[in-house]
KOLGU-815948 format. One record per residue (C-alpha): x, y, z; residue in three letters. Coordinates in steps of 0.2 Angstrom, whole numbers, padded with zeros to 4 digits, always signed. Layout:
// KOLGU-815948
XYZala/...
// end
This chain:
// KOLGU-815948
+0943+1031+0140met/+0956+1043+0133leu/+0968+1051+0145thr/+0980+1065+0142leu/+0995+1064+0153gly/+1006+1079+0156ile/+1023+1081+0163asp/+1024+1100+0165pro/+1039+1111+0162gly/+1042+1128+0155thr/+1056+1123+0143ala/+1048+1106+0139thr/+1031+1100+0143thr/+1028+1082+0139gly/+1012+1075+0134phe/+1005+1057+0131gly/+0988+1051+0126leu/+0983+1033+0131val/+0967+1025+0127arg/+0960+1011+0138gln/+0947+0999+0131gln/+0942+0985+0143ala/+0959+0980+0151asp/+0970+0985+0136lys/+0980+1001+0136leu/+0985+1008+0119ala/+0997+1022+0114his/+0988+1036+0104val/+1001+1050+0103ser/+1015+1058+0113cys/+1028+1071+0111gly/+1034+1088+0119val/+1030+1106+0118ile/+1046+1115+0118thr/+1050+1133+0121thr/+1067+1143+0122thr/+1074+1154+0135pro/+1075+1168+0121lys/+1056+1169+0122glu/+1048+1179+0135ser/+1039+1170+0150thr/+1022+1176+0143gln/+1026+1169+0126asp/+1032+1153+0133arg/+1016+1150+0143leu/+1005+1156+0129arg/+1013+1143+0118lys/+1010+1129+0131ile/+0992+1135+0132his/+0989+1135+0114ala/+0997+1118+0111glu/+0988+1109+0125ile/+0971+1117+0119lys/+0975+1110+0102gln/+0978+1093+0109leu/+0962+1093+0118ile/+0952+1099+0103ala/+0960+1086+0092thr/+0959+1071+0103his/+0945+1075+0115lys/+0952+1066+0130pro/+0940+1061+0144thr/+0953+1066+0158his/+0969+1074+0160met/+0982+1068+0172ala/+0995+1080+0178val/+1011+1076+0188glu/+1011+1086+0204arg/+1026+1098+0207leu/+1041+1089+0216phe/+1049+1103+0226phe/+1068+1100+0225gly/+1082+1112+0230thr/+1081+1123+0214asn/+1067+1136+0218thr/+1069+1145+0202lys/+1065+1129+0192thr/+1051+1125+0204ala/+1043+1142+0201ile/+1045+1139+0182ala/+1037+1122+0183val/+1023+1129+0194ala/+1019+1142+0181gln/+1018+1129+0167ala/+1007+1118+0178arg/+0995+1133+0181gly/+0993+1135+0163ile/+0990+1117+0160val/+0977+1117+0174leu/+0969+1133+0167leu/+0968+1126+0149thr/+0960+1110+0155ala/+0947+1120+0165ala/+0943+1131+0150glu/+0941+1115+0139cys/+0930+1106+0152gly/+0942+1092+0155val/+0943+1085+0172pro/+0961+1085+0180val/+0968+1072+0192ile/+0985+1075+0199glu/+0998+1062+0204tyr/+1014+1063+0214thr/+1030+1056+0206pro/+1029+1042+0219leu/+1011+1038+0214glu/+1017+1037+0196val/+1031+1026+0199lys/+1021+1014+0210val/+1007+1013+0197ala/+1019+1010+0182val/+1032+0999+0190thr/+1025+0993+0207gly/+1041+1001+0215tyr/+1041+1019+0222gly/+1060+1021+0220lys/+1061+1015+0202ala/+1074+1023+0191glu/+1069+1033+0176lys/+1075+1019+0164lys/+1064+1006+0173gln/+1049+1018+0171ile/+1052+1020+0153gln/+1054+1001+0150gln/+1038+0998+0158met/+1029+1011+0148val/+1036+1003+0132lys/+1030+0986+0138leu/+1013+0991+0145leu/+1009+1001+0129leu/+1017+0987+0117lys/+1028+1000+0109met/+1043+0995+0098pro/+1054+1007+0107glu/+1055+1017+0123val/+1046+1033+0119pro/+1057+1049+0117arg/+1061+1061+0123pro/+1060+1057+0141asp/+1047+1070+0145asp/+1035+1062+0133ala/+1038+1045+0141ala/+1035+1053+0158asp/+1019+1060+0152ala/+1013+1043+0146leu/+1018+1036+0163ala/+1006+1049+0171val/+0992+1044+0160ala/+0995+1026+0163ile/+0995+1030+0182cys/+0978+1038+0180his/+0971+1023+0171leu/+0977+1011+0183his/+0971+1022+0198ser/+0954+1024+0189his/+0952+1005+0187lys/+0956+1002+0205met/+0943+1015+0210thr/+0930+1006+0200arg/+0935+0990+0207val/+0934+0997+0225ala/+0917+1005+0222leu/+0910+0989+0215ser/+0915+0978+0230ala/
// end
């Protein structure tokens, strides 16, 4: 099973591909899609759409895991993230890839076992779980890998519960 994890954002959208074979997780690829404020909103969203579509065409993930929007105090940022999320969800639907969404809390618990884990703790666990030589960079790529790991752990637990 190959999962494409997405940490959506307008300036930076993180992506991470994680393959699960039996009980082993393996890092396939990760990175970021970046846009600049100089670009129009439409061009920024079009770029996110095109690059996610290319990732799906190249890697053919079985699932996409997307981080749910955490609504903080900055409404302007939340709206921009929501626009990027919408494009990601639309792209997955167009490509026929099932999407599962996870809250930041669910990701933290699935990766570290602790809902109040700091970003550095999550990054270290991603490195350990995927047997990577270094913490993945930039942070958005590491976050996307964590979302993919969350899905694979959750999917595994669902299978265990259904077989009981």
